[in-house]
N, C-alpha and C positions, 0 to 999 in steps of 0.2 A: 244112116243109123240115127234113130230118134232117141234122144236122152230124155229119160223120164223126169218128172218133176221131183220125185224123191231123191234122184241122183243129184240134181241141181241143188236142192236144199242141203243135202249132205255135204257136197263139195263147198258150198258157200259157208256152211257152218264150220267146216275144217279150216277154210281159209281165214274165217273170222277168229277162230280160236288161235291159229298160228300168229295172226297179226296182234292179237291181244297179248299173247305170251311174249312176242318180240317187243311190243311197246312197253310192257311191264318190265321186261329185262332192261330195256333202254333207260326207263325212268329210274331203275335201280342202279344204273351205271354199268350194266353189262351189255356190251354190243357183241352179239354172237358172230357177226361177220366182219369185225374190224381186226386190224393187225396192230393196234396201238401198243406202245411200250408201257409196262407197268413199273411204277416206283412206289416206295413205301416210306412212311415217316411215323414217328410216335409222338403223342402229345399227352400232357397230364390232364388237360381239360379241353373239351371240344364243344363248349356251349355255342349254339347257333350254327354249327357245321353239320350238314346233312349230305347224304349221297346225292350225286349229280351237281353238287356245288362246283363252280368253275375253278380251274387252275389257270392263273394268269401270270404274264410277265409284262410289267410296265403297263398294265391295263388291258393287254391283249390276251384273249383266251387261247390257250394251247392244249387244254385238256379238261378233265372233270374228275371229281371224286367218284370212284367206282365202288368202294367198299370200306366199311368201318367195323372194327372188331375189338372188343374189350379184352385186355390182357390180364393175366393173373396178378400182376403187380399194381393193377388199378389204372394203368395208362391205356390209351386207345391207339391201336395201329390203324392208320388210314392208308388206303390204296388209291393211287392216282393212275389214270390212263392218259398217256400223253401221245399225241399224234407223232408218228414215226419220222416225219420230216424235220422235227426239231431236235437238235442235239443238246443234251443236258450235261454240262461239265460235272465231274465227279464231286467237287466241293460245293455244289449248289446247295443253298439253304431253302427249305420249304417253310415259309412263315405263315402262321395262322393269324389272319388280320380281319378287322371289322370292315364291312363294305357299306354300311348304312347306320343311321341312328337307331334303328329298331333292333339291332343286335345281330343282323345277318353277317355270316362269316364266309370267307373264301380263302383259297390257298394262293399265296403270292410267292413265286419262285424268284429268289435273288441269285442270279447266275454267278458262279464262281469264275476264277481265272485259270483253273487247272486245264491243261491241254488234253488230259485223259477224259474220255466221254463215259458217263455212267452207263452201265449195261442194264438190259431189261431185267427187272426184278431187284434192282439195287435199293438199299435203304439210304435215304438222304438225311442230312442234318436237319434239325427242326428247331423252330423258335416260335414264341407266341407273343403277339402284341397285345398290350392291355386293351381291354374293351372300353367303350365310352363310359360305362357305368363304373368300371374300376378306376378310370382316370378321374371321374367326377367325385368318387367316394371320399378321397382325402380333402378335396375342396369343400365337400358338403360338411365333413366333420369340422374343418376350420371355420366354415360359415356358422355352424351351430355354436361353436365355442365363442365366436365373435358376437353373435346375437345374445348369448348368455351374458357376456361381459357388458355389452351395450345396455341390456336390460338392467344389470346391476348399477351401471352408471346413471341411468335414468332414475332409478329408485333413490340413489344418493342425491341426485340433483333435486328431485321432488322433496326429499327430506330437508335439504339445505334451504331451498327457496321458500321459506316461510315468511310471515309478515315482518318479523323483526329483521331478518336478513335483507328483505327488500327495502325496509326503512333505512338500514345501515348503508345499503348500496346507494340509495338516493342521497343520503347525507354525504357519502364519499364523493359522488359525482358533483354535488354542490360545492364541496370543499375544493375539489380539483378545478372547478370553474372559477371559484374565487381566487385560487392561487394563480391561475392563468391570467386573470384580469390584473392582479397585482404585478405579476411579472411583465405584462404588457405595459403597465404604467411605469414601472421601473425602467424598462427599455426606452420608453419615450423620454424619461427624464435624463437617462444617460445620453441619448441622442442629442437632446437639447444642450446638455452640458458640453458635449464634445463640439457641437456647433458653435456655442458661444465662446468656448476656450480654445478654438482651433488656432488662433494667433499665438497664444501662449504655448500651446503644444508644439507648434512649428518652431517657435523660438527655442524651446527646450531641446527639440531634436537637433536644431542647428548648433546649439551649444555643445550637445553631446558629440556631434560630428566634429566640431572644432577641437574638443578635448582629445578625441580619438586621433585627429590629424596631428595635434601637438605631440601626443605620445609617440606617434610614428616618426615625426620629424626629430624628436629628441631621443630616439632609440639608442644612438651611440653614446650619448651622455649618460643615460640611465644604465647602460651596460658598463660604462667606466666606473660609475658610482658603485654598482654592485660588485665590480671587480675589487675596488678599494675596500669595501666591507669584507669581502672574502679574504683579502690580504691581512686586514686587521685581525680577523678571526683566526687566521692561520698563525699570526705572530703571537696572539694570546695563547693559542693552543701549544705553541712551541716553548713559551716562557716557562721557567722552572718555578712555578707558583708554589708547588708543594714544598720545595726546598726552602723557599723564603718563609713560608708559614712555620716550618720546623725550626728555622733559626730564630724567628720571633718568639716562638714558644720556649726555646732554650734560653733566650735572653730574659724573658719574664720569669722563668724558673730560677735563674741565677739571682735576679733582683729580689725575688721572694726569699731566697736563702740568705742574702745579705741582710734584709730587713729582719728576718728571724734571729740572726746573730746579734744585730743591734738591740733587738727587744730582749734577748736573753743576757745582755751585758758582756758579750764577747767583744774584744778589741777595744781600742782607745775610745772610739765614738760610742760604743756600747757602755763602757764604764763611765764616760762623761755624762751620758744620759741617764744611767741607772744607779750610779754610786752617790748616795745622798751626802756622805761625808765630804767627798770631793766637791760636791755642789756647795756645801756650807763653807768650805775653805775658800773656794773661789768667790763666794758672796762676801765673806769677811775680808778677803784681800781687796776686793773691789771697793768695799767701804773704807778700808784703810787708805787705799790709793786716792779715794775721793777726799778724805779728810786731809791727806797730804797736799793735794792740790789747793784745797781751801786755805790751809795754813800758809802755803807758799805764796798765794796771792796776798794774804794778810800780812805776812812778815817775810818779804823777800830777802831782807838783809840777813836773815838767819841762815840762809842757804847759799846766797851769792854775795860776795863782797869784792868790790873792785873800785879803783880810783885812778883818775888820769895821772895824778901827782903822787899817788901812793896813799894808801889809806891808813886809818888808825885802827889798830887792833883793839877789839873789845876785850 
């Protein structure tokens, strides 16, 4: 049986169309003849993720993204087709992560430890890793802020670094240099002084050491002296000094009372000192007694008459 050219062309066309449909479906993530398991996950953002992107575990591809569908709440439901020979635990997390610097994304399965295997059509937990641009954005903002501050600092430095400031800085450095030279000279003088007086310094140190040794050797004597001082202090503290002072004050008060009585004419001594009449009588009696003694010396016979053989009466 001879096949016509038209039949051959038609069959080739049908085969080509079939292959085109199958290839298109494969590129869209639909494999009409596969028995892969389907899993789902939802993401708030799917930038860089497209159909046919790989699904991997530790860098090994186990499936691909087969479908993406926008949900009413704004999230995106992503369908994965996973080869049936791979068991996926129920608590596995489907992480949306970057795969290159250009923003390409892939799904990375983080296998859980649940003994229960997820069934075909199950919805997995999802998480999103920040993209490179999202990670760089905070650094970029900080860098911009830092550049702004650096620019401000440069402006301030340019404002400060005028001719007067430079002149003052030069003078300051010169002053510092002069101070260092002076300090160096002083140091040299001190070194020379120490060198020339080293003998005296050694003698002083020896004397200090000798004094320290003497103090150490006479420690018991010094302790005894301090004990004696302590005993004297204790005895003084125990003495009734207050009572003695009170007795002295009392005696002074009594003496003052006696003096006041004498001054006021009370008592014999007070009358003797303050009675003018008595004074005059005493003075008169003293004069009379004086005259009597004078007359007695001048005429003793008038007052005393005696004779060995008997005297003559006048």
